[in-house]
N, C-alpha and C positions, 0 to 999 in steps of 0.2 A: 727247464734249464737249471733250476736250483739244484736238483739232485744229480745232474750230470757230473759234477766234480766228484761226488762220492762214488759213482760208478767208475769213473776214471781212475780212482784210487784203489779199486779192488785188486787183490793179489799184488800189492805193493806197486800198483801202476802198470803191471804186466798183464793188461787185459784190454782187448779191443772193444770199443763201444761204438755201436751204430745207433743213430738217433732216428726217432719215428717221424716227427713232423716235417714233411717235405719243405715247407716254407722256411725252415730253420737250418737247412743243410750247412750254409756257409758259417753262421754263428757257432754251430755245433762243432764243425771241423776246427774253427779257430780256438775252441776250448780243448781240443785234443781227440775228438771223435774221428773215426775213420770213414764214415759215410752215413747214409740214410736207408731206412726201410721205406721205400717210396711206392705208393699206389698210383699217384699221378704220373710217375715216369712211364707207366705202362702205356699211356697215351702218346707220349713223346719224350723219350729219354734224352734227347740231345741237349736241352738246357742244363739238365742235371749232370750230364757227363762233362759239359763244358765248365760248370761250376767247380766240379771236382778237379779236373785237369788244370785249370787256371790256378786254383788254390795251391795244388801240389807244386806247380811251376813257380809260385811266388808272385803271380800276376794278380794282385788283389783287386785292382780296378776291373780287370776282365772277369774275375770271379764274381764281383758285385753286380756287373751287368748281366751275367749269365744267371745269377740267383734271382735277379729281378724278373727275367724272362720265365724262370721256373715258377716263381711265385704267381705271376700272371697266368700261367698255365693252370696252376692249381685253382686259382679263382675261377677260370673259365669252366673247368670241369667240375666245379662244386666241391673241391676238396675231398672227393670221394663219397659225398653224401648220397649220390644217386647213380647206382651202377649202370642204369640206362644211358646216362651221359657218357660214361666210359665206353660202352659198347658202340654208341654212335661215333665217338672219336676214332675208335679202332676200325670201324666199318668205313669211315672217311679215308682211311689210309689203305683200304683194300684188303684188310685183314678179315678172315671169316668170323662171323659172330652168330650166335644162336639166341633163342629166346631165354628169358630169365627163368630159372627153375622155381617152382612153387615151394614155399616152406611148408614142411609137414610137421606138425606138432604131435607129440605122442602123449 
């Protein structure tokens, strides 16, 4: 978060910044970021969308509640540390998933 202000000042402030850590979407937007690059939202985008929409509407208490839900989701799916968990979450939603590809080192 320390470098975010520097990114926000790029091109005299005429630069949109998206923030990486899912769990910091609301704090990042309060600093001026326009969104997040979220892996966890692939399992359930709803709390992230609610966080964004509530913040944009100026409903900070609703945004905080939605961010809490998003953070809990991130913790449930291991913050992206295990793709098998992501795939299981997608499968529970009825989305087609396949096996994990093997890594081939050259």
